[in-house]
Structures are given as structure tokens and as C-alpha cells.
C-alpha positions as CSV (number, residue, x, y, z in Angstrom):
1,X,7.3,2.3,-25.2
2,X,3.9,3.6,-26.1
3,X,1.0,1.2,-25.5
4,X,-2.2,3.1,-25.0
5,X,-4.1,5.1,-27.6
6,X,-3.5,8.8,-27.4
7,X,-5.6,11.7,-28.4
8,X,-6.1,11.8,-32.1
9,X,-4.1,14.7,-33.6
10,X,-6.3,17.1,-35.5
11,X,-5.3,18.0,-39.0
12,X,-5.6,21.8,-39.1
13,X,-5.1,24.1,-42.1
14,X,-6.6,27.0,-43.8
15,X,-8.3,26.7,-47.2
16,X,-5.6,28.5,-49.1
17,X,-2.9,26.2,-47.7
18,X,-4.7,23.1,-48.7
19,X,-5.3,24.5,-52.2
20,X,-1.6,25.2,-52.5
21,X,-0.9,21.7,-51.3
22,X,-3.3,20.3,-53.9
23,X,-1.6,22.2,-56.7
24,X,1.9,21.1,-55.7
25,X,0.9,17.6,-54.5
26,X,2.6,15.7,-57.3
27,X,5.8,17.7,-57.0
28,X,6.1,17.5,-53.2
29,X,5.6,13.7,-53.2
30,X,8.7,13.3,-55.4
31,X,10.9,15.8,-53.5
32,X,13.7,14.7,-51.3
33,X,12.6,13.9,-47.7
34,X,8.8,14.1,-48.4
35,X,6.8,11.8,-46.2
36,X,4.5,9.4,-47.9
37,X,0.9,8.9,-46.8
38,X,-0.7,5.8,-45.2
39,X,-4.4,6.0,-45.0
40,X,-6.2,4.0,-42.4
41,X,-10.0,3.5,-42.4
42,X,-11.2,2.2,-39.0
43,X,-14.9,2.2,-38.2
44,X,-16.2,0.9,-34.9
45,X,-19.1,-1.0,-36.4
46,X,-16.9,-3.0,-38.8
47,X,-14.7,-5.9,-37.7
48,X,-11.8,-5.0,-40.0
49,X,-9.7,-1.9,-40.7
50,X,-8.2,-1.1,-44.1
51,X,-4.7,0.2,-44.7
52,X,-3.6,1.9,-48.0
53,X,-0.1,3.0,-49.0
54,X,2.3,3.0,-52.0
55,X,5.3,0.7,-52.1
56,X,8.8,1.5,-53.5
57,X,7.9,-0.2,-56.8
58,X,5.0,2.2,-57.4
59,X,2.4,-0.4,-56.6
60,X,-0.5,0.6,-54.3
61,X,-1.3,-1.8,-51.4
62,X,-4.8,-2.1,-49.9
63,X,-4.8,-4.3,-46.8
64,X,-7.7,-5.5,-44.7
65,X,-6.8,-6.5,-41.1
66,X,-8.9,-7.5,-38.1
67,X,-9.2,-4.6,-35.7
68,X,-8.7,-7.1,-32.8
69,X,-5.4,-8.4,-34.3
70,X,-2.1,-7.6,-32.6
71,X,-0.1,-5.0,-34.5
72,X,2.9,-7.3,-34.9
73,X,1.0,-9.6,-37.3
74,X,0.0,-6.6,-39.4
75,X,3.5,-5.3,-39.5
76,X,4.8,-8.7,-40.5
77,X,2.3,-8.8,-43.4
78,X,3.4,-5.4,-44.5
79,X,7.0,-6.5,-44.5
80,X,6.2,-9.5,-46.7
81,X,4.4,-7.2,-49.2
82,X,7.3,-4.7,-49.1
83,X,9.8,-7.6,-49.7
84,X,7.9,-8.5,-52.9
85,X,8.0,-4.9,-54.0
86,X,11.7,-4.6,-53.4
87,X,12.3,-7.9,-55.3
88,X,10.3,-6.6,-58.3
89,X,12.4,-3.4,-58.3
90,X,15.7,-5.3,-58.1
91,X,14.6,-7.7,-60.8
92,X,13.6,-4.8,-63.1
93,X,17.0,-3.1,-62.5
94,X,18.8,-6.4,-63.3
95,X,16.8,-6.9,-66.4
96,X,17.7,-3.5,-67.7
97,X,21.4,-3.9,-66.9
98,X,21.6,-7.3,-68.6
99,X,19.9,-6.1,-71.7
100,X,22.2,-6.2,-74.8
101,X,23.9,-2.8,-75.5
102,X,22.6,-1.5,-72.2
103,X,24.4,1.2,-70.3
104,X,28.0,1.7,-71.5
105,X,28.1,-1.5,-73.5
106,X,30.5,-3.3,-71.0
107,X,29.5,-6.9,-70.6
108,X,28.5,-8.1,-67.1
109,X,31.3,-10.1,-65.5
110,X,29.0,-12.4,-63.7
111,X,25.7,-12.9,-61.9
112,X,24.5,-9.9,-59.9
113,X,24.3,-10.5,-56.2
114,X,20.8,-10.1,-54.7
115,X,21.2,-9.1,-51.1
116,X,17.8,-7.3,-51.1
117,X,16.0,-10.6,-51.7
118,X,17.6,-12.3,-48.7
119,X,16.0,-10.2,-45.9
120,X,12.8,-8.3,-45.2
121,X,12.9,-4.6,-44.7
122,X,12.5,-3.3,-41.2
123,X,8.8,-2.3,-40.5
124,X,7.9,-0.3,-37.4
125,X,5.1,1.9,-36.3
126,X,5.9,5.0,-34.2
127,X,3.6,7.3,-32.2
128,X,5.0,10.5,-30.8
129,X,8.5,9.2,-31.7
130,X,8.1,6.0,-29.6
131,X,7.8,2.5,-31.2
132,X,4.3,1.1,-30.7
133,X,4.4,-2.3,-29.0
134,X,3.6,-5.2,-31.3
135,X,1.0,-6.6,-28.8
136,X,-1.2,-3.5,-29.1
137,X,-4.3,-4.2,-31.1
138,X,-4.7,-2.7,-34.5
139,X,-7.7,-0.7,-33.5
140,X,-5.6,1.2,-30.9
141,X,-2.2,1.1,-32.7
142,X,-3.1,2.9,-35.9
143,X,-3.6,6.4,-34.6
144,X,-3.8,9.6,-36.6
145,X,-0.4,11.2,-36.8
146,X,1.5,8.0,-36.2
147,X,4.5,7.2,-38.5
148,X,4.9,3.9,-40.4
149,X,8.4,3.1,-41.4
150,X,9.1,0.5,-44.1
151,X,12.8,0.2,-44.7
152,X,14.1,3.7,-45.4
153,X,10.6,5.1,-46.3
154,X,8.4,6.8,-43.8
155,X,4.6,7.2,-44.1
156,X,2.4,9.6,-42.1
157,X,-0.6,7.7,-40.9
158,X,-3.9,9.4,-41.5
159,X,-6.8,7.7,-39.7
160,X,-10.2,8.2,-41.2
161,X,-9.4,11.3,-43.2
162,X,-12.3,12.7,-45.3
163,X,-12.6,10.6,-48.5
164,X,-14.8,10.4,-51.5
165,X,-16.9,7.2,-51.6
166,X,-18.5,8.3,-54.9
167,X,-17.5,10.8,-57.5
168,X,-19.1,11.2,-60.9
169,X,-19.9,13.9,-63.5
170,X,-23.2,13.9,-65.4
171,X,-23.2,12.4,-68.8
172,X,-24.8,15.4,-70.5
173,X,-23.0,18.7,-70.0
174,X,-24.5,21.7,-71.8
175,X,-23.5,25.3,-72.1
176,X,-25.6,27.5,-69.8
177,X,-26.7,24.6,-67.5
178,X,-25.2,24.1,-64.0
179,X,-22.9,21.1,-63.7
180,X,-23.0,19.4,-60.3
181,X,-20.9,16.3,-59.6
182,X,-22.6,13.4,-57.9
183,X,-20.4,12.6,-54.9
184,X,-20.4,10.9,-51.5
185,X,-18.0,11.9,-48.7
186,X,-17.0,9.8,-45.8
187,X,-15.7,11.5,-42.6
188,X,-16.5,14.8,-44.2
189,X,-19.1,16.7,-46.1
190,X,-19.3,18.5,-49.5
191,X,-19.6,21.9,-47.9
192,X,-16.2,21.4,-46.2
193,X,-14.5,20.1,-49.3
194,X,-12.5,22.0,-52.0
195,X,-13.3,22.1,-55.7
196,X,-11.5,23.6,-58.7
197,X,-12.7,23.4,-62.2
198,X,-10.5,23.2,-65.4
199,X,-11.3,23.0,-69.1
200,X,-9.3,21.8,-72.1
201,X,-7.1,24.4,-73.7
202,X,-8.4,23.2,-77.1
203,X,-10.8,20.5,-78.3
204,X,-9.6,16.9,-78.9
205,X,-8.4,16.2,-82.4
206,X,-11.2,15.1,-84.7
207,X,-11.6,11.4,-85.7
208,X,-9.9,10.6,-89.0
209,X,-12.3,10.5,-92.0
210,X,-12.2,8.2,-95.1
211,X,-9.6,6.0,-93.4
212,X,-7.1,8.8,-93.3
213,X,-4.5,9.1,-90.5
214,X,-5.5,10.9,-87.3
215,X,-3.8,14.1,-86.3
216,X,-3.0,12.5,-83.0
217,X,-1.4,9.2,-82.0
218,X,-1.2,7.1,-78.9
219,X,2.1,8.8,-78.1
220,X,0.6,12.3,-78.5
221,X,0.6,14.4,-75.3
222,X,-2.7,14.5,-73.4
223,X,-4.6,17.8,-73.8
224,X,-3.6,20.7,-71.7
225,X,-5.9,22.2,-69.1
226,X,-6.6,25.7,-68.0
227,X,-8.3,26.9,-64.8
228,X,-11.8,28.3,-65.2
229,X,-11.5,30.4,-62.1
230,X,-14.4,28.6,-60.4
231,X,-13.7,26.9,-57.1
232,X,-17.3,25.9,-56.1
233,X,-19.0,22.5,-56.4
234,X,-21.3,23.7,-59.2
235,X,-19.9,25.0,-62.5
236,X,-22.0,26.5,-65.3
237,X,-20.2,26.2,-68.7
238,X,-20.4,29.1,-71.1
239,X,-20.7,29.0,-74.9
240,X,-16.9,29.4,-75.0
241,X,-16.6,25.9,-73.4
242,X,-18.6,24.1,-76.2
243,X,-16.4,21.3,-77.6
244,X,-14.1,21.2,-74.6
245,X,-14.1,18.6,-71.9
246,X,-14.1,19.6,-68.2
247,X,-11.9,18.5,-65.3
248,X,-12.7,18.7,-61.6
249,X,-10.0,18.6,-59.0
250,X,-11.5,18.0,-55.6
251,X,-10.3,17.5,-52.1
252,X,-12.6,15.9,-49.5
253,X,-12.8,17.8,-46.2
254,X,-14.8,18.7,-43.2
255,X,-13.8,22.3,-42.9
256,X,-10.7,21.6,-40.9
257,X,-9.2,18.3,-42.1
258,X,-8.7,17.2,-45.7
259,X,-8.2,13.9,-47.4
260,X,-6.5,12.7,-50.6
261,X,-7.5,14.7,-53.7
262,X,-9.0,13.2,-56.7
263,X,-9.5,14.4,-60.3
264,X,-12.4,13.6,-62.6
265,X,-12.6,14.4,-66.3
266,X,-15.9,14.5,-68.2
267,X,-16.3,11.8,-70.7
268,X,-17.9,14.0,-73.3
269,X,-17.2,17.6,-74.2
270,X,-19.6,20.5,-73.4
271,X,-22.5,20.5,-75.8
272,X,-24.7,23.3,-77.0
273,X,-28.0,23.5,-75.1
274,X,-31.4,22.7,-76.6
275,X,-32.0,26.3,-77.6
276,X,-34.8,28.3,-76.0
277,X,-36.3,26.5,-73.0
278,X,-39.9,27.1,-71.7
279,X,-38.5,28.8,-68.6
280,X,-36.0,31.2,-70.2
281,X,-38.6,34.0,-70.7
282,X,-39.8,33.5,-67.1
283,X,-36.3,34.1,-65.8
284,X,-36.5,37.6,-67.1
285,X,-38.9,38.4,-64.2
286,X,-36.7,36.7,-61.6
287,X,-33.2,37.9,-62.3
288,X,-32.6,39.0,-58.7
289,X,-33.4,37.7,-55.2
290,X,-36.3,39.6,-53.8
291,X,-36.0,42.1,-50.9
292,X,-36.8,41.1,-47.4
293,X,-40.4,42.2,-47.6
294,X,-41.2,39.6,-50.3
295,X,-41.2,35.8,-50.4
296,X,-40.7,34.4,-53.9
297,X,-42.4,31.0,-53.8
298,X,-42.2,28.1,-56.3
299,X,-44.3,24.9,-56.5
300,X,-43.3,22.3,-59.0
301,X,-43.9,18.6,-59.8
302,X,-40.5,17.8,-61.4
303,X,-41.5,14.3,-62.6
304,X,-39.8,11.5,-60.7
305,X,-37.2,9.5,-62.6
306,X,-38.9,6.3,-61.3
307,X,-41.9,7.2,-63.4
308,X,-40.2,8.8,-66.4
309,X,-38.0,5.7,-67.1
310,X,-40.8,3.1,-67.4
311,X,-41.7,1.5,-70.7
312,X,-45.3,2.8,-70.2
313,X,-44.0,6.4,-70.0
314,X,-41.9,6.1,-73.1
315,X,-44.5,4.5,-75.3
316,X,-47.9,5.5,-73.9
317,X,-47.6,8.6,-71.7
318,X,-44.9,10.5,-73.5
319,X,-44.4,8.9,-76.9
320,X,-43.7,12.3,-78.4
321,X,-40.7,13.0,-76.2
322,X,-37.3,12.1,-77.5
323,X,-36.0,9.2,-75.4
324,X,-32.8,11.0,-74.4
325,X,-34.9,13.9,-73.0
326,X,-36.5,11.5,-70.5
327,X,-33.2,10.4,-69.1
328,X,-32.3,11.7,-65.7
329,X,-28.9,13.0,-66.7
330,X,-30.5,15.2,-69.3
331,X,-33.5,16.4,-67.3
332,X,-31.4,17.3,-64.3
333,X,-29.6,19.9,-66.4
334,X,-32.9,21.5,-67.2
335,X,-34.3,21.2,-63.7
336,X,-31.2,22.8,-62.1
337,X,-31.1,25.6,-64.5
338,X,-34.8,26.3,-64.2
339,X,-34.9,26.3,-60.4
340,X,-31.7,28.3,-59.9
341,X,-32.9,30.9,-62.4
342,X,-36.0,31.7,-60.3
343,X,-33.9,33.1,-57.4
344,X,-36.7,31.8,-55.1
345,X,-37.0,32.1,-51.3
346,X,-39.2,29.0,-51.0
347,X,-39.3,26.0,-53.4
348,X,-41.8,23.2,-52.8
349,X,-41.2,20.2,-55.1
350,X,-43.1,17.0,-55.7
351,X,-42.1,13.7,-57.3
352,X,-38.5,14.0,-56.0
353,X,-36.4,10.9,-56.1
354,X,-34.2,10.5,-53.0
355,X,-31.0,10.3,-55.1
356,X,-32.1,13.4,-57.1
357,X,-32.5,15.3,-53.8
358,X,-29.1,14.3,-52.4
359,X,-27.0,14.2,-55.5
360,X,-28.5,16.9,-57.6
361,X,-30.9,19.3,-56.0
362,X,-29.2,19.8,-52.7
363,X,-25.8,20.7,-54.0
364,X,-27.0,22.7,-56.9
365,X,-29.5,24.8,-54.9
366,X,-27.1,25.1,-51.9
367,X,-24.7,26.8,-54.3
368,X,-27.4,29.4,-54.8
369,X,-28.1,30.0,-51.2
370,X,-30.9,27.5,-50.4
371,X,-31.2,24.6,-48.0
372,X,-33.6,21.8,-48.2
373,X,-35.5,19.0,-46.4
374,X,-36.9,15.8,-47.8
375,X,-39.8,13.5,-47.0
376,X,-40.0,10.1,-48.7
377,X,-43.5,8.9,-49.7
378,X,-43.0,5.5,-51.2
379,X,-41.0,5.4,-54.5
380,X,-40.4,9.2,-54.4
381,X,-41.2,12.1,-52.1
382,X,-41.4,15.8,-51.4
383,X,-38.7,18.5,-51.0
384,X,-38.9,21.9,-49.5
385,X,-36.1,24.4,-50.0
386,X,-35.7,27.8,-48.3
387,X,-33.3,30.7,-48.7
388,X,-30.8,30.6,-45.8
389,X,-30.3,34.3,-45.8
390,X,-34.0,34.9,-45.2
391,X,-35.2,31.9,-43.2
392,X,-34.1,29.3,-40.7
393,X,-35.8,26.0,-40.1
394,X,-37.5,25.9,-36.7
395,X,-39.3,22.5,-36.9
396,X,-40.8,19.9,-39.1
397,X,-44.2,18.2,-38.8
398,X,-44.5,15.8,-41.7
399,X,-47.3,13.1,-41.6
400,X,-48.5,10.3,-43.8
401,X,-52.3,10.7,-44.2
402,X,-53.3,7.1,-43.6
403,X,-51.1,6.9,-40.4
404,X,-52.3,10.2,-39.0
405,X,-55.9,9.4,-39.7
406,X,-55.7,6.2,-37.7
407,X,-53.5,7.3,-34.8
408,X,-53.9,11.0,-34.2
409,X,-56.8,12.0,-32.0
410,X,-57.0,15.2,-34.1
411,X,-58.7,13.2,-36.8
412,X,-60.9,11.0,-34.6
413,X,-64.2,12.6,-35.8
414,X,-63.2,12.3,-39.4
415,X,-62.2,8.6,-39.0
416,X,-65.6,7.9,-37.3
417,X,-67.4,9.4,-40.3
418,X,-65.2,7.4,-42.7
419,X,-65.7,4.1,-40.8
420,X,-69.4,4.2,-41.8
421,X,-68.2,3.4,-45.4
422,X,-65.8,0.4,-45.1
423,X,-65.0,0.2,-48.8
424,X,-64.1,3.8,-49.0
425,X,-62.1,3.6,-45.8
426,X,-60.1,0.7,-47.1
427,X,-59.2,2.6,-50.2
428,X,-58.2,5.8,-48.3
429,X,-56.0,3.8,-45.9
430,X,-54.2,2.1,-48.8
431,X,-52.8,5.4,-50.1
432,X,-49.3,6.4,-49.3
433,X,-49.6,10.2,-49.8
434,X,-47.9,12.5,-47.3
435,X,-47.8,16.2,-46.4
436,X,-44.6,17.9,-45.5
437,X,-44.9,20.7,-43.0
438,X,-42.0,23.0,-42.2
439,X,-42.0,26.0,-39.8
440,X,-39.6,28.7,-40.8
441,X,-38.5,31.8,-39.0
442,X,-37.3,35.0,-40.6
443,X,-33.6,35.7,-40.0
444,X,-34.2,39.4,-40.1
445,X,-37.2,39.5,-37.8
446,X,-37.6,36.7,-35.3
447,X,-41.2,37.5,-34.7
448,X,-42.0,36.5,-38.2
449,X,-42.6,32.8,-38.7
450,X,-44.4,31.0,-41.4
451,X,-45.9,27.5,-41.9
452,X,-45.0,26.0,-45.3
453,X,-46.9,22.9,-46.3
454,X,-46.1,20.8,-49.4
455,X,-48.1,17.8,-50.7
456,X,-48.9,15.5,-53.6
457,X,-52.5,14.2,-53.4
458,X,-53.7,10.9,-54.8
459,X,-53.5,10.9,-58.6
460,X,-56.4,8.7,-59.9
461,X,-59.1,10.5,-61.9
462,X,-61.8,8.7,-59.9
463,X,-60.1,9.4,-56.6
464,X,-62.0,12.6,-55.9
465,X,-63.4,11.5,-52.5
466,X,-59.9,10.2,-51.5
467,X,-58.4,13.7,-52.2
468,X,-61.2,15.3,-50.1
469,X,-60.3,13.1,-47.1
470,X,-56.6,13.7,-47.6
471,X,-57.1,17.5,-47.8
472,X,-59.3,17.4,-44.6
473,X,-56.5,15.6,-42.8
474,X,-53.9,18.0,-44.2
475,X,-55.8,21.2,-43.2
476,X,-56.5,19.9,-39.7
477,X,-52.9,19.1,-39.2
478,X,-51.7,22.4,-40.6
479,X,-54.1,24.2,-38.3
480,X,-52.7,22.3,-35.3
481,X,-49.2,23.5,-36.3
482,X,-50.1,27.1,-37.2
483,X,-52.6,27.7,-34.3
484,X,-51.7,25.3,-31.4
485,X,-47.9,24.9,-31.7
486,X,-47.1,28.3,-33.3
487,X,-50.2,30.5,-32.6
488,X,-51.1,32.9,-35.4
489,X,-48.4,32.1,-38.0
490,X,-49.5,32.4,-41.7
491,X,-49.7,29.4,-44.0
492,X,-48.4,28.8,-47.5
493,X,-49.7,25.5,-48.9
494,X,-48.1,24.3,-52.1
495,X,-48.5,21.1,-54.1
496,X,-49.8,19.0,-56.9
497,X,-53.3,18.4,-55.7
498,X,-54.4,16.5,-58.8
499,X,-57.6,18.5,-58.8
500,X,-58.9,21.0,-61.3
501,X,-60.8,24.2,-60.2
502,X,-64.1,22.4,-60.9
503,X,-63.5,19.6,-58.4
504,X,-64.8,19.2,-54.8
505,X,-61.3,19.4,-53.4
506,X,-60.7,22.9,-54.8
507,X,-64.2,24.0,-53.8
508,X,-63.5,22.7,-50.2
509,X,-60.2,24.6,-50.0
510,X,-61.4,27.9,-51.4
511,X,-64.9,28.0,-49.8
512,X,-64.0,26.4,-46.4
513,X,-66.6,23.6,-46.6
514,X,-68.0,20.8,-48.7
515,X,-71.5,19.5,-48.6
516,X,-72.3,15.8,-48.1
517,X,-74.2,15.6,-51.4
518,X,-71.3,16.8,-53.5
519,X,-70.7,14.6,-56.5
520,X,-67.1,13.9,-55.6
521,X,-68.3,11.7,-52.8
522,X,-69.3,9.2,-55.4
523,X,-66.3,9.8,-57.7
524,X,-65.6,6.0,-57.9
525,X,-69.2,4.8,-58.0
526,X,-71.9,3.9,-55.5
527,X,-69.8,1.1,-54.0
528,X,-67.3,3.6,-52.5
529,X,-69.8,6.3,-51.7
530,X,-68.9,8.2,-48.5
531,X,-71.1,11.2,-48.1
532,X,-70.1,13.6,-45.3
533,X,-69.8,17.3,-44.8
534,X,-66.5,18.9,-44.1
535,X,-65.2,22.3,-43.1
536,X,-61.9,24.0,-42.2
537,X,-60.7,27.0,-40.3
538,X,-58.6,28.8,-43.0
539,X,-59.4,31.5,-45.4
540,X,-57.3,30.5,-48.4
541,X,-56.9,31.6,-52.0
542,X,-54.9,30.4,-55.0
543,X,-52.0,32.9,-55.3
544,X,-51.5,32.1,-59.0
545,X,-55.3,32.0,-59.8
546,X,-56.7,29.3,-62.0
547,X,-54.4,28.9,-65.1
548,X,-55.7,27.0,-68.1
549,X,-53.3,24.2,-67.3
550,X,-50.3,23.4,-65.1
551,X,-50.1,19.8,-66.5
552,X,-49.9,19.3,-70.3
553,X,-49.4,15.8,-71.7
554,X,-50.6,14.2,-74.9
555,X,-53.9,13.0,-73.6
556,X,-54.7,15.6,-70.9
557,X,-54.2,19.2,-69.9
558,X,-55.5,21.0,-66.9
559,X,-54.7,23.0,-63.8
560,X,-53.7,20.6,-61.0
561,X,-51.1,22.6,-59.1
562,X,-51.6,25.5,-56.7
563,X,-50.0,27.8,-54.1
564,X,-52.7,28.4,-51.5
565,X,-52.0,31.3,-49.2
566,X,-53.5,32.6,-46.0
567,X,-55.4,35.7,-46.8
568,X,-55.3,37.0,-43.3
569,X,-51.5,37.5,-43.4
570,X,-50.3,37.3,-47.0
571,X,-51.0,38.9,-50.3
572,X,-49.7,38.5,-53.9
573,X,-47.2,41.0,-55.2
574,X,-46.8,39.4,-58.6
575,X,-47.3,36.2,-60.5
576,X,-44.6,35.1,-62.9
577,X,-46.3,34.5,-66.2
578,X,-46.5,30.8,-67.3
579,X,-44.9,29.8,-70.6
580,X,-47.0,30.6,-73.6
581,X,-49.1,27.9,-75.3
582,X,-46.8,28.1,-78.2
583,X,-43.8,27.4,-76.0
584,X,-45.5,24.5,-74.3
585,X,-46.6,22.9,-77.5
586,X,-43.4,23.5,-79.6
587,X,-42.6,19.8,-79.2
588,X,-46.3,18.7,-79.0
589,X,-46.6,18.4,-75.2
590,X,-44.6,18.0,-72.0
591,X,-42.0,16.8,-71.1
592,X,-39.7,17.7,-74.1
593,X,-36.2,18.5,-75.0
594,X,-36.8,22.1,-73.7
595,X,-38.9,21.2,-70.6
596,X,-38.0,18.6,-68.0
597,X,-41.4,17.7,-66.5
598,X,-45.0,17.1,-67.6
599,X,-46.0,19.9,-65.1
600,X,-45.2,23.6,-65.2
601,X,-43.8,25.4,-62.2
602,X,-45.9,28.0,-60.4
603,X,-43.9,31.1,-59.3
604,X,-45.2,34.1,-57.4
605,X,-43.9,36.9,-55.1
606,X,-45.8,37.1,-51.8
607,X,-45.6,39.8,-49.2
608,X,-46.6,40.1,-45.6
609,X,-49.6,42.2,-44.8
């Protein structure tokens, strides 16, 4: 008799075999001799394990048992549940048989005997064809590949198979816009899972008008579905899909092992898009991925949902924007379409909600060949994506400005200067801004490496001196990475710097220094004055120049975003034109039904010198 836990059997299978199994799953489960499935979830950090299986009456049982409990007690409980199930089945059969005019019409001669109700079904657990002893603890007994027998029914035990913990389609689905389901996978990952998209064969029947009868009734068959031919996580509906609902059949996996499949239908049918978007014309310049000599770079503040969904935003900042166009479900459609249409090699994003990064941006951009890293700031953060065919991630060197300033010897001199101005120092150290620094290596030429920095500086109009300090910390840190850790590698520095070309911050970056008498040192009045001179090592330029604006809201427009590049090693091949003023102001200002953010993406093609 088996008493010790064996080696967990690996569930192997190729993708096509699993897809075939998924398509025939329903049929195989009803075929003669098919083994049922008993799914066990057993995590070391949790005191209980869960057991899930279907009984003969069709009911689904989900049991929670202590991992330290002897197997015999769990089997006894299963037997009790099974007995109830058998009793229900027997009672249903008896009820049908005793119904007037039932069957052949012959009256029942007497009460039906109920032998099934008198005894519990035999319940045993087998591993490698040997019965598992009832004193073995649950944690050791329920092994992958074991067989649970309840009466005449056998169940194959699957311990910790991949499973979806969350699965949801977006509320707004529009033709021409990528659809990416929100999902969570336990014991697996989305890249190892299988997806297959379907659409309705015809639209649902229209609702009756003027009180007339509907063309469908509760007994009408459900709509038919046809395959779209797409078996990836992301699906982009076409105009032919307008009016039709979508269905996603998905099987969680880890590349080798697969769990129970699930199906998800969209609540609403595919809608027509908002018409021409601000980025549609820009996509004409970015139809293809650039060749290896170029690096298409994007910098974009995508407007965090945590800010877009406040009452202040709806009524004061963006009162001109239709409320539904501020909802995340709607804006994600536009963001995904815009970003994927740029066919970029590097994408630096600001104001990225963590859930947007994991549930929307990562899967959508991954489907188009990009991989990303995320750095939280406070309520939102920064994301940097890179094309996997061109770059690999060597290392990350993210810092929070206030922490680095206080703890890194690299900034000792700057901190000493700032300490002479206690009020200014206090304000600087209260800010949560960060800089995300990633070192990438070319997949085609290992000698080519690049330092990609991404930041979002302090926002307040009177915070000019704070942005100067933050930029000084950022540039010193970037120099350490690009000169000390990886000597001589070029720098691309993207972000929302909240500074127009007339400010001290921009002057400091472009000219390499800032004088102690610059007016920005008193940007918040004499009380927070902090005069000091600063300089940096780099020779930088704004790759996209100085546009009239990159931020356009009702009460302000100006250039706040830049892609700074290292002139020693990089040059600009082309700048993708920004939307026209007419496009930006079609709906008064940004964001709008045709533009997802209050900022405009900067896009340019760079090349190595």
C-alpha cells in the first residue's frame, strides 16, 4: 500500500493536442469510459487544500479540507456528499416514474425500493494503482495523477493545474481597436495559455418595438458562433464584426501543462469606433517596424485612471470631455491601438496605473513583440517597453529622487548645498517622483548597449526649483550607470518633465549648467529660495525639438514632454509629425472621444552614429 508522496507526474502535450481536446471536451466527457476530473489546489502557505469535482447528479462540489487532516476523514466526507447526490438522482427518477401517464401508462404496483439510500458508495484514492492509506495526510495523499473512485465513477486527480483566477473582457469593444481580456493565471502564465476567438454568426434579434412580440423567445436557441481564425490573446475586431458579440475560449497553461478551459462572452456587441482618431494620420508614418539601424522611440503620458476618474477631473480639468471617454475601459481601447500602431522599439510611458500595466499594456504590447518593466511611484508609475527582437534587458537601476538624494554618496555635494535652505529641502524630500533606468543590449550586436531613462518630474507650476534638483539627481544617476557601470553607452532620456522650453530645467538639460541666480530658484517665493549652480556631464538635445505643445487642456497648452538624446552617439532620422491643431481641438481640448490622454505622444526614429 502506498504511503509516501511520489514524484508529481508532469502533464505533457503539444499545443495542437490540447486545442483538439478543448474542442472535443464536452463530447469526450460524455463518452463511455471517459475519466472525470478532480482538481486539487494545495498551496504550502495555506492551511487548507480545496478539492473540486462533479457528482453523478450533475452538481459541482467544492470542498475545503485541512492539509494536515488524515485522508480517511476527507474520503468519508466525500462519501457523504456522494450519497446525497445519489439520493437526489434516485428521488428524481422515482418522481418521474410515479408521475401520472408517465412511461407506458402502467400503474406502479407498490412503493419503489430504495437500496441506494441505504449505503454509502465506496470512496477510495489510488496512486500508481495502489490504494492510498487513510492515515496519510491530505497534503501528501492528493498527488497529481492519482485516481479518486466514487462508486463506479473514476476521477483523475490534477493537483495545482493552471487555472484562471480572473477572466474579463472590456466593456467597450470597438472595430479596429485591439481587444485584450483581463486575466489572472495561477500555476501558469498567459504566454503558456491557449486562446481562440469566436464571433456570432448573426446579430441578436432586435428588441420588440411598440409592445409587439419579439422575434425570439426564451426557448429560442442561443446564437451560433463561428471561429475568427485568431488564436492569440489579443483580437482586433473588423468592421464586419460590428453588431456581433465575441466569445473567447481559453485554456490556462504554462507551456507544458494545461488546466480546465473557460469560455467568456462579451456583454455588448462590437461597436463602431469614434471615427478618425488623432493618431490615425501618424500611423501612416509607422506602418512597419524599423530596420536594425534605427530605434523608433515613443514617450507618452497616458493619463492615469486614478486621476482621470476624480470628480475634479470630470468637472474642472476636463469638463468638455464626454464622461464615457474618461472611463478606463474606453480609453484603454484607444491607448492600445495608438501604441501598437507606432510599431516602436522603445516606449516610455508615464502615469501608468499598475493594473493598466499588468492587465492591458503588457498583454497587448506583448502580442506585438514588446516586453515591459514597471516602476511604481505612489498612486501610479512608469513603464518602459522594448522590442524583444531588437533588445534584451541587461539591468535596471530605478531610484526615487528623495531616497537617492539622502542615501547615495553620489549626491552628497548636492544634498549639502540643499541643506543650506531647510524650507526648500523639506519640500524636495516630500516629493515621490522617480526615475526608471534600464540598460538594454542589442540582440544583433552585443557590443551595442543603450541606457534608457524614463521619468515624470514634479507637476506644480511653482515647483521649478524642485524640478531642477530632481533633474540634477537624475542626470548624476544616469551618468553613474552609463559611465561607471557600462562605460560609454549612449543615453535616451524620455519623460514628462513638466517644464516648457523657457524654464530653468530645460535650459539646464540643453546647456549643461544653470546659474545660481536663475529665476527658477525662487519659483515658489523667497521663503523657499535655494540658489545654487549646477552642471552635468552630458551633451543632450531634444530629439523632437520644441513643439508648440505636447499637453493641451482647457486652461493650458504647452510643451512639457521631451525625448533627450546623447549627441555623441545618436542622431535623429525622422520625427513623426504631431497631430494638427485642428485634430487636437476637434472636441475642444484633450482628452476626448478620439484621444485618450491630455498629453500627446512624442515619436521619433533614432539611429546610431
